[in-house]
C-alpha positions as CSV (number, residue, x, y, z in Angstrom):
1,M,28.5,-33.8,18.7
2,P,24.6,-34.1,18.9
3,L,22.7,-32.3,16.1
4,T,19.3,-31.0,16.4
5,N,18.4,-31.7,12.8
6,P,20.8,-34.2,11.6
7,W,19.2,-34.4,8.1
8,L,20.5,-30.9,7.5
9,A,24.0,-32.4,7.4
10,D,23.1,-35.3,5.1
11,G,23.6,-33.4,1.9
12,N,21.0,-32.0,-0.5
13,P,18.5,-34.3,-2.1
14,N,17.8,-33.8,-5.7
15,V,14.2,-35.0,-5.8
16,D,11.1,-33.0,-6.9
17,L,8.1,-32.7,-4.6
18,P,5.0,-34.0,-6.2
19,R,3.1,-31.1,-7.9
20,D,0.0,-31.1,-5.8
21,H,1.9,-31.3,-2.6
22,L,4.1,-28.3,-3.8
23,E,1.0,-26.3,-4.7
24,D,-0.4,-27.1,-1.2
25,R,2.8,-25.7,0.4
26,I,2.9,-22.6,-1.8
27,L,-0.7,-21.8,-1.1
28,N,-0.2,-22.3,2.6
29,L,2.7,-19.9,2.6
30,L,0.8,-17.2,0.6
31,S,-2.3,-17.4,2.7
32,S,-0.6,-17.5,6.0
33,Q,1.9,-14.8,5.6
34,N,0.8,-11.1,4.7
35,V,3.9,-9.3,3.8
36,A,5.8,-9.4,0.6
37,V,8.7,-7.5,-0.8
38,V,7.7,-6.4,-4.4
39,A,10.7,-5.6,-6.7
40,T,10.1,-3.4,-9.7
41,V,12.4,-1.9,-12.3
42,N,13.1,1.8,-12.0
43,R,13.5,4.0,-15.1
44,D,17.3,3.6,-15.0
45,G,17.1,-0.1,-14.9
46,S,18.0,-0.3,-11.1
47,P,15.7,-2.5,-8.8
48,S,13.3,-1.0,-6.3
49,A,12.0,-3.2,-3.6
50,T,9.1,-2.3,-1.3
51,P,7.5,-4.3,1.5
52,V,3.6,-4.4,1.1
53,R,0.9,-6.1,2.9
54,H,-0.8,-8.5,0.6
55,S,-3.6,-11.0,0.3
56,S,-3.7,-13.9,-2.0
57,V,-6.1,-15.5,-4.6
58,G,-4.7,-18.8,-5.5
59,F,-1.2,-18.1,-6.6
60,E,-1.8,-14.6,-7.2
61,I,-1.1,-11.9,-4.6
62,C,-2.7,-8.4,-4.5
63,Y,-2.0,-5.2,-2.7
64,S,-3.3,-1.7,-2.5
65,S,-1.1,1.1,-3.7
66,W,-1.6,4.7,-4.8
67,N,-1.0,5.3,-8.6
68,A,1.7,7.9,-7.8
69,S,3.8,5.5,-5.8
70,V,7.3,4.6,-7.3
71,K,6.3,0.8,-7.5
72,S,3.1,1.8,-9.4
73,R,4.7,4.1,-11.8
74,N,7.4,1.4,-12.4
75,L,4.8,-1.1,-13.1
76,R,2.9,1.1,-15.6
77,R,6.3,1.4,-17.5
78,D,7.4,-2.2,-17.1
79,P,5.0,-4.8,-15.8
80,R,7.7,-7.3,-14.9
81,V,7.8,-7.9,-11.2
82,S,9.3,-10.2,-8.5
83,A,7.9,-10.6,-5.0
84,G,9.3,-12.4,-2.0
85,V,7.2,-13.8,0.7
86,V,8.9,-15.5,3.8
87,A,7.9,-17.1,7.0
88,P,9.5,-16.1,10.1
89,L,13.1,-17.6,10.2
90,V,14.6,-19.3,13.4
91,G,17.2,-21.4,11.7
92,P,17.9,-23.5,8.6
93,A,15.2,-25.9,9.6
94,S,12.5,-23.2,9.5
95,S,13.6,-21.5,6.3
96,R,10.4,-21.2,4.1
97,G,9.6,-18.7,1.5
98,A,8.6,-18.1,-2.0
99,Q,9.9,-15.8,-4.8
100,L,7.2,-15.0,-7.4
101,F,8.2,-13.9,-10.9
102,G,5.7,-12.6,-13.3
103,T,3.7,-9.5,-14.3
104,A,1.6,-7.2,-12.5
105,R,-1.5,-5.3,-13.4
106,T,-3.3,-2.5,-11.7
107,L,-7.1,-2.6,-11.4
108,E,-8.7,0.6,-10.8
109,P,-11.8,0.7,-8.4
110,D,-14.3,0.8,-11.2
111,D,-12.7,-2.1,-13.0
112,P,-15.3,-5.1,-12.5
113,R,-12.5,-7.5,-11.9
114,A,-11.2,-5.7,-8.8
115,Q,-14.2,-6.6,-6.8
116,A,-13.2,-10.3,-6.5
117,Y,-9.7,-9.1,-5.1
118,W,-11.3,-6.5,-2.8
119,Q,-13.2,-9.5,-1.3
120,V,-10.1,-11.2,-0.1
121,F,-8.1,-8.1,0.8
122,R,-8.2,-7.3,4.3
123,W,-8.8,-3.5,4.2
124,Q,-11.2,-3.2,7.2
125,S,-8.4,-2.9,9.7
126,D,-6.9,-0.1,7.8
127,H,-10.3,1.7,7.8
128,V,-10.6,1.2,11.7
129,E,-7.0,2.5,12.2
130,Q,-7.6,5.5,10.1
131,G,-11.1,6.3,11.7
132,R,-12.9,5.6,8.4
133,S,-16.4,4.0,8.2
134,L,-16.5,0.4,7.2
135,D,-19.6,1.3,5.2
136,D,-17.2,3.3,2.9
137,P,-15.2,0.8,0.8
138,P,-11.7,1.6,-0.5
139,A,-11.3,3.7,-3.6
140,D,-7.7,2.8,-4.1
141,P,-6.4,0.7,-7.0
142,L,-5.3,-2.8,-6.4
143,T,-2.2,-4.4,-7.9
144,V,-2.5,-7.9,-8.8
145,I,0.8,-10.0,-9.3
146,T,0.2,-13.0,-11.7
147,P,3.4,-15.4,-11.3
148,T,4.7,-17.3,-14.4
149,R,7.2,-19.2,-12.1
150,I,7.5,-19.4,-8.3
151,L,10.6,-20.6,-6.7
152,Y,9.7,-22.1,-3.3
153,T,12.2,-22.8,-0.7
154,E,11.6,-25.0,2.4
155,H,14.6,-26.7,4.0
156,W,12.4,-29.0,6.0
157,L,11.6,-30.8,2.9
158,R,15.1,-32.2,3.0
159,R,14.0,-34.3,6.0
160,S,11.7,-36.2,3.6
161,G,14.3,-36.5,0.9
162,Y,13.1,-33.7,-1.4
163,R,15.1,-30.8,-2.6
164,A,14.8,-27.7,-0.5
165,R,14.2,-25.4,-3.7
166,Q,11.4,-26.3,-5.8
167,T,10.1,-24.5,-9.0
168,W,6.4,-24.2,-9.8
169,T,5.0,-23.0,-13.1
170,P,1.3,-22.7,-14.0
171,A,0.0,-25.9,-15.6
172,D,-0.6,-24.3,-19.0
173,L,3.0,-23.3,-19.1
174,T,4.5,-26.7,-18.1
């Protein structure tokens, strides 16, 4: 029987991708996809997962959220967070995504650190859709997720002899 991707049937390689190549792939995914599912911890310990539109700055992702939202309230109580970013899936050969594990912080509009994130956040389309002037910048807080670990999955890596799941940690944590 002919196989479209015979390398998928050849077992699972156990080789790490070189760090610089892994980082390039993660950064490509984070900058080319704009939806993440953010998981926070409810007061009772149960998970709460919410899709958000995000932008990325390096390995961090950021999104806008009202302070009264469930995810924002959860993060004020417990800043631990996980976020999943995935590329469209057609089949095993196209499987590509990342799970970010780390902490989140909310930057209020008057926080000087917020400006750098607003510069990459694509808020203009929201303003146009809502009939708001582009001369009136957002006044919402931004939540920034800083990963301490990223689990990157890309089954196409198997074709070159690398494991499909790769783990990234910041250089100062390795």
